[in-house]
N, C-alpha and C positions, 0 to 999 in steps of 0.2 A: 605687771605693775603692782607696787605695794600701795594699797589704798587703805587709809585709816578710817575714813567715814565719807559719806556722800549725802546729798539732800538738796532740795530746791531752796533758792533764796532770790529775793526780788531786789534788783538795782544795786545792792551793796557789793557784789562781786562781778561787776560789769553791767552793761545795760540790760534792762528788761528782766524777764523771769528766766532763771538759769539753773541748770543742774550742775552742782558744784562738787568736785572731787577733791578731797584732802589727801594728798600723797604723803607717804611716810618718809621721814628722813629730812634733816636740814643741816647745812654746814654753818649756820649761825646758832648762837645760843643767847638770844636777846633776853636780858634779865626780866623783862616785862611780858614775855611771850604769852599770848592767850591760848596757844595750842602746844603747850610744852610736851604733851604726850606724843606729838608728831616729830619731835627733834631727834630721838634715837633712830639709827638706821633700821632697827627692827622693833616690833611691838607685838605682844600676843594678841592685841585687839585688831591689828591690821591684817588684811587679806591679800594674797597674791591672786590677781585677776588678769586674765589674758587680754590683749588689746582687741582681739575679736569679740570677746564677751562685752568689753566696755563699749566698743563701737556699736554692737547690736543693741545694747541697753539705751544708748543715746538715741539711736534711730527710732526706737520704740517710744521715746519720750518727746519726739520733736514737735508734737502737737501742743506741748506745754510751753514752748519757747516763744511766748507772745511778747509784744512790745519790744521787738528787736532782741529778744533773748537768745540763749544758746547754752553752751557748756563752758564751764570754767575749771581750770586746773590750778590748785593752790596747794598749800602745804601746812607744815613742812616747807620744803623748797622743791617745787615740781620739776624744775629744770635739771635737778640731779639725776632724774630718771629719763634723761634725754634720749637714750638709746631706744626706749619703748615709746616715749612721747612723740618723737619726730614722725615716725610712720603713722601713728594714730592721728596726729594733726593733719597730715597730708590726706588721709582718707576722709576726714571730716570736712576739709576744704573742698575736696572733689564732690562730696555729698551736699554741699551748700549749707553746712551747719556753721553758725557763728561761733567763733572760739575766742576765749579769753585766758590769759595767764596772769596770775599774781605771783610776783617774784621779788627776791631781794637783789636781783640784778648782778649777782656775783659769779655767774658761770660763763666762761668764755664763749661757749656755743650758743648763747642767747641770741646772738646776731643771726645765726642760721635758723634757729627755732622760730624767731619772730617773723620770718618770711611767710609762715603758715598760720599766723595768729592775727585775728581781726582787731582785738582790743587788748592792749598791753598795759598792765599796771605794775609799776616798779616802786617798791618802798625805798625811801632814802632816810636813814636814821640820823646821820650826823656828817657834816662836811669835813671835820677834823679827823684824820686817820687814827691817831693814837687814842683819842676819845672813843672813836667808833670801836676799836679793838677792845677797849676796857668794857664797854657795855654790851657788845654783841659777840665777843670772842673771835672776831674775824675782821680783816682789814676792809676798807671801802675802795680799794684801788680799781678793781675790775668793775665794780658798780659804777663808779664815776666814768670809767672808760665807756661802758655800754650806754649810759645815759647820754654822754656827750655824742657818741656815735649816732644815736637815734635823733637827738635834737638837731644836730647840725645837718642832718639829711632830710629834715622836715617830716620825719615819721611822727604820727600822732602817738603820744604816750600820756598816760595818767600817772602822775607822780604823787605818792602819798607820804606824808611826813607824820609819824606818830609823835605827839607832843607830850613830853614827860618832864615834870618839874625836876629841877636839879640835874637834868641830863642834857636837854637841847633847846631850852627856851631862849633862842637867839633869832628872832624873826628877821631882823635887819641883815644879819650875817647870812642866813639862808637865802634871803632875797638877792643879796649881792652876789652870792655864788651862782645862782641860776641866771642872774642878769647877764652873765658873760656868755650865754649860749643863745642860739636862735630858738626861741620858744614859741614861735607863732602857732604851732600845732600841738602845744602841750597844755595840759590843765593840771592844777595843783589842789590837793585836798589835805586838810589838817585833821588828824584823828586825836582827840583828847584822850589821855590815859584812862584806862579802866582796869579793874581787877577781875574780869570775868574768868581769866585762866589761872588765878592764884591757887585754887584747890588742885590743879593738875600737876603742880610742881612736886618733884621728888627732892627732898632736902630743903634748905633754907630759901625762902623767897626774899630777894634782897632789896626790892623797891619798897621803901617805907613811907615816902611822902611824894608820890608821883602825880597826884591830881593837879589839874590846872583849871583856872577859872575861865568862864566865857570871855572875859576881857583879854586874856592871853591869846585865845584863838582869834579874836578880833584884831589884835596887834599883828598877828601873822597875815591875816587877810589884807590889812591896810598896807603893810610893808610890801607885800607882793603886788598888790594892785597899783601902788605908786610906781613900781618898776615896769608896769605894763604886762604883768604875769596874770594869767587868767586863773581864778580860783573857783572851785565848785564844792558842793556838799551832796553826799549821797545818803 
């Protein structure tokens, strides 16, 4: 597997204390990406690590997985490396390790991968396909399909919406979209725009006025709550 970086994080990449692996390569190119160095398929900073070595490292770290923690695979887009990821997840499940994936939801094999994932986090950038393509370089068709699949089957999923000024500040429209699904086992989180990844960009950084106020986030929370959608903060 191509790993860009790894490290521990508490509660922001799934529950509890987690060992987080950032995998190299992404099929989106979100203009606000905070990990732009993980977008290209290859990067001189990334390392090829065998799944045996990753598994053994995780097992050595298991005493650190307190408060319901475990291991999280993120990116880039972790599911692009599904050929290696799937057998690793199976081994971790057999070993009793809690697993989490953070994904843009765009890979068709996510439905199969998720069978071996305890905590599933899916980003949802925009409900309109053409707007989604403009800001991310990729359509949202498969993402919508995967989200609908999990929601309508009652699978627990954690849906994150990055909120960016002039991009997707439409709380009522987002709430209406998700109101059409069975969301009894879903939670929603709103991530206000930040510029932590701006210095990682090669070329022009195109977001010039992306910050949103706390009142905007409150509007999202209110719109979702009014439709019976559960919101959380991590």
